[in-house]
GUVOKOL-772197 format. One record per atom (N, C-alpha, C, CB): residue number from 1; x negated, y, z negated; atom name. Coordinates in steps of 0.2 Angstrom, whole numbers, plus 5000, padded with zeros to 4 digits. Glycine has a CB too. Layout:
TIMI  pos    xx    yy    zz  site
TIMI  NUM     X     Y     Z    CA
...
end
This chain:
TIMI  pos    xx    yy    zz  site
TIMI    1  4662  5245  4892     N
TIMI    1  4658  5242  4897    CA
TIMI    1  4663  5238  4902     C
TIMI    1  4652  5238  4895    CB
TIMI    2  4668  5235  4899     N
TIMI    2  4672  5231  4903    CA
TIMI    2  4674  5233  4910     C
TIMI    2  4678  5229  4899    CB
TIMI    3  4676  5239  4911     N
TIMI    3  4679  5241  4917    CA
TIMI    3  4674  5245  4922     C
TIMI    3  4685  5246  4916    CB
TIMI    4  4668  5243  4921     N
TIMI    4  4662  5246  4925    CA
TIMI    4  4660  5241  4931     C
TIMI    4  4656  5247  4921    CB
TIMI    5  4659  5245  4937     N
TIMI    5  4657  5241  4943    CA
TIMI    5  4651  5237  4941     C
TIMI    5  4656  5246  4949    CB
TIMI    6  4651  5230  4943     N
TIMI    6  4646  5226  4942    CA
TIMI    6  4644  5222  4948     C
TIMI    6  4648  5221  4936    CB
TIMI    7  4637  5222  4949     N
TIMI    7  4634  5218  4954    CA
TIMI    7  4630  5212  4951     C
TIMI    7  4629  5222  4958    CB
TIMI    8  4632  5206  4954     N
TIMI    8  4628  5200  4951    CA
TIMI    8  4623  5198  4957     C
TIMI    8  4633  5194  4950    CB
TIMI    9  4617  5198  4955     N
TIMI    9  4611  5196  4960    CA
TIMI    9  4609  5189  4958     C
TIMI    9  4605  5201  4959    CB
TIMI   10  4609  5185  4963     N
TIMI   10  4607  5178  4962    CA
TIMI   10  4602  5175  4967     C
TIMI   10  4613  5174  4960    CB
TIMI   11  4598  5171  4965     N
TIMI   11  4594  5167  4970    CA
TIMI   11  4595  5160  4968     C
TIMI   11  4587  5169  4970    CB
TIMI   12  4599  5156  4972     N
TIMI   12  4600  5149  4970    CA
TIMI   12  4594  5144  4970     C
TIMI   12  4605  5146  4974    CB
TIMI   13  4590  5145  4975     N
TIMI   13  4584  5141  4976    CA
TIMI   13  4577  5145  4976     C
TIMI   13  4584  5136  4982    CB
TIMI   14  4572  5142  4976     N
TIMI   14  4565  5146  4976    CA
TIMI   14  4565  5149  4983     C
TIMI   14  4559  5141  4975    CB
TIMI   15  4568  5147  4988     N
TIMI   15  4568  5150  4995    CA
TIMI   15  4571  5157  4994     C
TIMI   15  4571  5146  5000    CB
TIMI   16  4567  5162  4996     N
TIMI   16  4569  5169  4995    CA
TIMI   16  4575  5171  5000     C
TIMI   16  4563  5174  4997    CB
TIMI   17  4575  5167  5005     N
TIMI   17  4581  5168  5010    CA
TIMI   17  4588  5166  5007     C
TIMI   17  4580  5164  5016    CB
TIMI   18  4588  5163  5001     N
TIMI   18  4594  5162  4997    CA
TIMI   18  4597  5167  4993     C
TIMI   18  4594  5155  4993    CB
TIMI   19  4593  5173  4992     N
TIMI   19  4595  5178  4988    CA
TIMI   19  4602  5181  4991     C
TIMI   19  4590  5184  4988    CB
TIMI   20  4606  5183  4986     N
TIMI   20  4612  5185  4988    CA
TIMI   20  4615  5190  4982     C
TIMI   20  4618  5180  4990    CB
TIMI   21  4621  5193  4983     N
TIMI   21  4624  5197  4978    CA
TIMI   21  4631  5197  4979     C
TIMI   21  4621  5204  4978    CB
TIMI   22  4635  5198  4974     N
TIMI   22  4642  5198  4974    CA
TIMI   22  4644  5205  4969     C
TIMI   22  4645  5192  4971    CB
TIMI   23  4649  5209  4972     N
TIMI   23  4650  5214  4968    CA
TIMI   23  4658  5214  4965     C
TIMI   23  4649  5221  4971    CB
TIMI   24  4659  5216  4959     N
TIMI   24  4665  5216  4956    CA
TIMI   24  4667  5223  4953     C
TIMI   24  4665  5210  4951    CB
TIMI   25  4673  5224  4952     N
TIMI   25  4676  5230  4949    CA
TIMI   25  4675  5231  4942     C
TIMI   25  4683  5231  4950    CB
TIMI   26  4673  5225  4938     N
TIMI   26  4672  5225  4931    CA
TIMI   26  4668  5219  4929     C
TIMI   26  4679  5225  4927    CB
TIMI   27  4665  5220  4923     N
TIMI   27  4661  5214  4920    CA
TIMI   27  4666  5208  4919     C
TIMI   27  4659  5216  4913    CB
TIMI   28  4672  5208  4917     N
TIMI   28  4676  5202  4916    CA
TIMI   28  4677  5199  4923     C
TIMI   28  4683  5204  4913    CB
TIMI   29  4678  5203  4928     N
TIMI   29  4679  5200  4935    CA
TIMI   29  4673  5197  4937     C
TIMI   29  4681  5206  4940    CB
TIMI   30  4667  5200  4936     N
TIMI   30  4661  5196  4937    CA
TIMI   30  4660  5190  4934     C
TIMI   30  4655  5201  4936    CB
TIMI   31  4662  5189  4928     N
TIMI   31  4661  5183  4924    CA
TIMI   31  4666  5178  4927     C
TIMI   31  4663  5184  4916    CB
TIMI   32  4672  5180  4929     N
TIMI   32  4677  5176  4932    CA
TIMI   32  4674  5173  4939     C
TIMI   32  4684  5179  4934    CB
TIMI   33  4670  5177  4942     N
TIMI   33  4667  5175  4949    CA
TIMI   33  4662  5170  4947     C
TIMI   33  4664  5181  4952    CB
TIMI   34  4658  5171  4942     N
TIMI   34  4653  5166  4940    CA
TIMI   34  4656  5159  4939     C
TIMI   34  4648  5168  4935    CB
TIMI   35  4661  5160  4935     N
TIMI   35  4665  5153  4933    CA
TIMI   35  4668  5150  4939     C
TIMI   35  4671  5155  4928    CB
TIMI   36  4670  5154  4944     N
TIMI   36  4673  5152  4950    CA
TIMI   36  4667  5148  4954     C
TIMI   36  4676  5157  4954    CB
TIMI   37  4661  5150  4954     N
TIMI   37  4656  5147  4957    CA
TIMI   37  4654  5140  4954     C
TIMI   37  4649  5151  4957    CB
TIMI   38  4654  5139  4948     N
TIMI   38  4653  5133  4945    CA
TIMI   38  4659  5128  4946     C
TIMI   38  4652  5133  4937    CB
TIMI   39  4665  5131  4946     N
TIMI   39  4671  5127  4948    CA
TIMI   39  4671  5124  4955     C
TIMI   39  4678  5131  4947    CB
TIMI   40  4669  5129  4960     N
TIMI   40  4668  5127  4967    CA
TIMI   40  4663  5121  4967     C
TIMI   40  4666  5133  4971    CB
TIMI   41  4657  5122  4964     N
TIMI   41  4652  5117  4964    CA
TIMI   41  4654  5110  4961     C
TIMI   41  4646  5119  4960    CB
TIMI   42  4658  5110  4956     N
TIMI   42  4661  5104  4953    CA
TIMI   42  4666  5101  4957     C
TIMI   42  4664  5106  4946    CB
TIMI   43  4670  5105  4961     N
TIMI   43  4675  5102  4965    CA
TIMI   43  4671  5099  4971     C
TIMI   43  4680  5107  4968    CB
TIMI   44  4666  5102  4974     N
TIMI   44  4662  5099  4979    CA
TIMI   44  4659  5092  4977     C
TIMI   44  4657  5104  4982    CB
TIMI   45  4656  5092  4971     N
TIMI   45  4653  5086  4969    CA
TIMI   45  4658  5081  4967     C
TIMI   45  4649  5088  4963    CB
TIMI   46  4664  5082  4965     N
TIMI   46  4669  5077  4963    CA
TIMI   46  4675  5078  4967     C
TIMI   46  4670  5078  4956    CB
TIMI   47  4675  5077  4974     N
TIMI   47  4681  5079  4978    CA
TIMI   47  4687  5074  4976     C
TIMI   47  4679  5078  4985    CB
TIMI   48  4686  5069  4973     N
TIMI   48  4692  5065  4972    CA
TIMI   48  4696  5066  4965     C
TIMI   48  4690  5057  4971    CB
TIMI   49  4693  5071  4961     N
TIMI   49  4696  5073  4955    CA
TIMI   49  4701  5078  4956     C
TIMI   49  4690  5075  4950    CB
TIMI   50  4707  5077  4953     N
TIMI   50  4712  5082  4954    CA
TIMI   50  4711  5088  4949     C
TIMI   50  4719  5079  4953    CB
TIMI   51  4709  5087  4943     N
TIMI   51  4708  5092  4938    CA
TIMI   51  4700  5092  4937     C
TIMI   51  4712  5091  4932    CB
TIMI   52  4697  5098  4937     N
TIMI   52  4690  5099  4935    CA
TIMI   52  4690  5102  4929     C
TIMI   52  4686  5103  4941    CB
TIMI   53  4686  5100  4924     N
TIMI   53  4685  5103  4918    CA
TIMI   53  4677  5104  4916     C
TIMI   53  4688  5099  4912    CB
TIMI   54  4676  5109  4913     N
TIMI   54  4669  5110  4911    CA
TIMI   54  4669  5114  4904     C
TIMI   54  4665  5114  4916    CB
TIMI   55  4663  5114  4901     N
TIMI   55  4662  5118  4895    CA
TIMI   55  4657  5123  4895     C
TIMI   55  4661  5113  4888    CB
TIMI   56  4656  5126  4890     N
TIMI   56  4651  5132  4890    CA
TIMI   56  4644  5129  4892     C
TIMI   56  4651  5136  4884    CB
TIMI   57  4642  5123  4889     N
TIMI   57  4635  5121  4890    CA
TIMI   57  4634  5119  4898     C
TIMI   57  4634  5114  4886    CB
TIMI   58  4640  5117  4901     N
TIMI   58  4639  5116  4909    CA
TIMI   58  4638  5122  4912     C
TIMI   58  4646  5112  4911    CB
TIMI   59  4642  5128  4910     N
TIMI   59  4641  5134  4913    CA
TIMI   59  4634  5137  4912     C
TIMI   59  4646  5139  4910    CB
TIMI   60  4631  5136  4906     N
TIMI   60  4624  5138  4904    CA
TIMI   60  4619  5134  4909     C
TIMI   60  4623  5137  4897    CB
TIMI   61  4620  5128  4909     N
TIMI   61  4616  5124  4913    CA
TIMI   61  4616  5126  4921     C
TIMI   61  4617  5116  4913    CB
TIMI   62  4622  5127  4923     N
TIMI   62  4622  5130  4930    CA
TIMI   62  4618  5137  4931     C
TIMI   62  4630  5131  4932    CB
TIMI   63  4619  5141  4926     N
TIMI   63  4616  5148  4927    CA
TIMI   63  4608  5147  4926     C
TIMI   63  4618  5152  4921    CB
TIMI   64  4606  5142  4921     N
TIMI   64  4599  5141  4921    CA
TIMI   64  4596  5138  4927     C
TIMI   64  4598  5137  4914    CB
TIMI   65  4600  5134  4930     N
TIMI   65  4597  5130  4936    CA
TIMI   65  4596  5134  4942     C
TIMI   65  4602  5124  4938    CB
TIMI   66  4598  5140  4942     N
TIMI   66  4597  5145  4947    CA
TIMI   66  4590  5148  4947     C
TIMI   66  4602  5151  4947    CB
TIMI   67  4587  5149  4952     N
TIMI   67  4580  5152  4952    CA
TIMI   67  4580  5159  4949     C
TIMI   67  4577  5153  4959    CB
TIMI   68  4585  5163  4950     N
TIMI   68  4586  5169  4947    CA
TIMI   68  4593  5171  4947     C
TIMI   68  4581  5174  4950    CB
TIMI   69  4595  5175  4941     N
TIMI   69  4602  5178  4941    CA
TIMI   69  4601  5184  4936     C
TIMI   69  4607  5173  4938    CB
TIMI   70  4604  5190  4939     N
TIMI   70  4604  5196  4934    CA
TIMI   70  4610  5200  4936     C
TIMI   70  4598  5200  4935    CB
TIMI   71  4611  5205  4932     N
TIMI   71  4617  5209  4934    CA
TIMI   71  4615  5216  4933     C
TIMI   71  4623  5208  4928    CB
TIMI   72  4619  5220  4937     N
TIMI   72  4618  5228  4937    CA
TIMI   72  4625  5230  4936     C
TIMI   72  4615  5231  4944    CB
TIMI   73  4626  5234  4930     N
TIMI   73  4632  5237  4928    CA
TIMI   73  4632  5244  4928     C
TIMI   73  4634  5234  4921    CB
TIMI   74  4637  5247  4931     N
TIMI   74  4637  5255  4932    CA
TIMI   74  4638  5258  4925     C
TIMI   74  4642  5257  4937    CB
TIMI   75  4633  5263  4924     N
TIMI   75  4634  5267  4917    CA
TIMI   75  4635  5274  4919     C
TIMI   75  4627  5266  4913    CB
TIMI   76  4641  5276  4919     N
TIMI   76  4643  5283  4921    CA
TIMI   76  4639  5288  4917     C
TIMI   76  4650  5284  4920    CB
TIMI   77  4637  5287  4911     N
TIMI   77  4633  5292  4907    CA
TIMI   77  4627  5294  4910     C
TIMI   77  4632  5290  4900    CB
TIMI   78  4624  5289  4914     N
TIMI   78  4617  5291  4917    CA
TIMI   78  4618  5291  4925     C
TIMI   78  4612  5286  4915    CB
TIMI   79  4624  5289  4927     N
TIMI   79  4626  5289  4934    CA
TIMI   79  4621  5284  4938     C
TIMI   79  4626  5296  4938    CB
TIMI   80  4620  5278  4935     N
TIMI   80  4616  5273  4938    CA
TIMI   80  4618  5266  4935     C
TIMI   80  4608  5275  4936    CB
TIMI   81  4615  5261  4938     N
TIMI   81  4616  5255  4936    CA
TIMI   81  4611  5252  4931     C
TIMI   81  4616  5250  4942    CB
TIMI   82  4613  5249  4926     N
TIMI   82  4609  5247  4921    CA
TIMI   82  4608  5239  4922     C
TIMI   82  4612  5248  4913    CB
TIMI   83  4602  5237  4922     N
TIMI   83  4600  5230  4923    CA
TIMI   83  4601  5226  4917     C
TIMI   83  4593  5229  4925    CB
TIMI   84  4604  5219  4918     N
TIMI   84  4605  5215  4912    CA
TIMI   84  4602  5208  4915     C
TIMI   84  4612  5214  4910    CB
TIMI   85  4599  5204  4910     N
TIMI   85  4596  5198  4912    CA
TIMI   85  4601  5192  4911     C
TIMI   85  4590  5196  4908    CB
TIMI   86  4599  5186  4913     N
TIMI   86  4602  5180  4913    CA
TIMI   86  4605  5178  4906     C
TIMI   86  4598  5174  4915    CB
TIMI   87  4602  5180  4901     N
TIMI   87  4604  5179  4894    CA
TIMI   87  4611  5183  4892     C
TIMI   87  4599  5181  4888    CB
TIMI   88  4610  5189  4895     N
TIMI   88  4616  5194  4894    CA
TIMI   88  4622  5191  4898     C
TIMI   88  4615  5201  4897    CB
TIMI   89  4621  5188  4904     N
TIMI   89  4626  5185  4908    CA
TIMI   89  4629  5179  4904     C
TIMI   89  4623  5183  4915    CB
TIMI   90  4625  5175  4901     N
TIMI   90  4628  5169  4898    CA
TIMI   90  4632  5172  4892     C
TIMI   90  4622  5165  4895    CB
TIMI   91  4630  5177  4888     N
TIMI   91  4634  5179  4883    CA
TIMI   91  4640  5182  4885     C
TIMI   91  4629  5185  4879    CB
TIMI   92  4640  5186  4890     N
TIMI   92  4646  5189  4893    CA
TIMI   92  4651  5183  4896     C
TIMI   92  4645  5194  4899    CB
TIMI   93  4648  5178  4899     N
TIMI   93  4653  5173  4901    CA
TIMI   93  4656  5169  4895     C
TIMI   93  4648  5168  4906    CB
TIMI   94  4652  5168  4890     N
TIMI   94  4655  5165  4884    CA
TIMI   94  4660  5169  4881     C
TIMI   94  4649  5164  4879    CB
TIMI   95  4659  5175  4880     N
TIMI   95  4665  5180  4878    CA
TIMI   95  4671  5180  4882     C
TIMI   95  4662  5187  4877    CB
TIMI   96  4670  5180  4889     N
TIMI   96  4676  5179  4893    CA
TIMI   96  4680  5173  4893     C
TIMI   96  4673  5180  4901    CB
TIMI   97  4676  5167  4892     N
TIMI   97  4679  5161  4892    CA
TIMI   97  4683  5160  4885     C
TIMI   97  4675  5155  4892    CB
TIMI   98  4680  5163  4880     N
TIMI   98  4683  5163  4873    CA
TIMI   98  4689  5167  4873     C
TIMI   98  4678  5166  4868    CB
TIMI   99  4689  5173  4876     N
TIMI   99  4696  5177  4877    CA
TIMI   99  4701  5173  4881     C
TIMI   99  4694  5183  4880    CB
TIMI  100  4699  5170  4886     N
TIMI  100  4704  5166  4890    CA
TIMI  100  4707  5160  4887     C
TIMI  100  4701  5164  4897    CB
TIMI  101  4703  5157  4883     N
TIMI  101  4705  5151  4879    CA
TIMI  101  4710  5153  4874     C
TIMI  101  4699  5148  4876    CB
TIMI  102  4710  5159  4871     N
TIMI  102  4715  5162  4866    CA
TIMI  102  4722  5163  4869     C
TIMI  102  4712  5168  4863    CB
TIMI  103  4722  5164  4876     N
TIMI  103  4728  5166  4879    CA
TIMI  103  4732  5160  4881     C
TIMI  103  4727  5170  4885    CB
end
C-alpha cells in the first residue's frame, strides 16, 4: 500500500468553504505532508522558537481538532480509490514517525 497514490481530504473548520485536498504519490508522502502541516502550525504559533518539537499526542490532537479528515488511497486491484478514516490516518502517521525515528 505504501506506493499508492493518496488523496488527503480535510476540512479544518465547520465552514464548508474550508474544505480542501492534497494529493501525494504514496501513503508515506501523505503522512509526511500531514506532519508538515502541524509543523507549520507550530512554527506560526511560536515564531521565536528556533527548533520546533512535537510528539504523537500533539499530532493526534491536531488531527482530532479538524472538523473532518479522511484519505483516499488508490487500489489497483479494483482500479478505484479506497476510503480511510481519521483513525487510519492517525495509525499511518504513527507508523511513519516510528520508522523515521529509527533512522
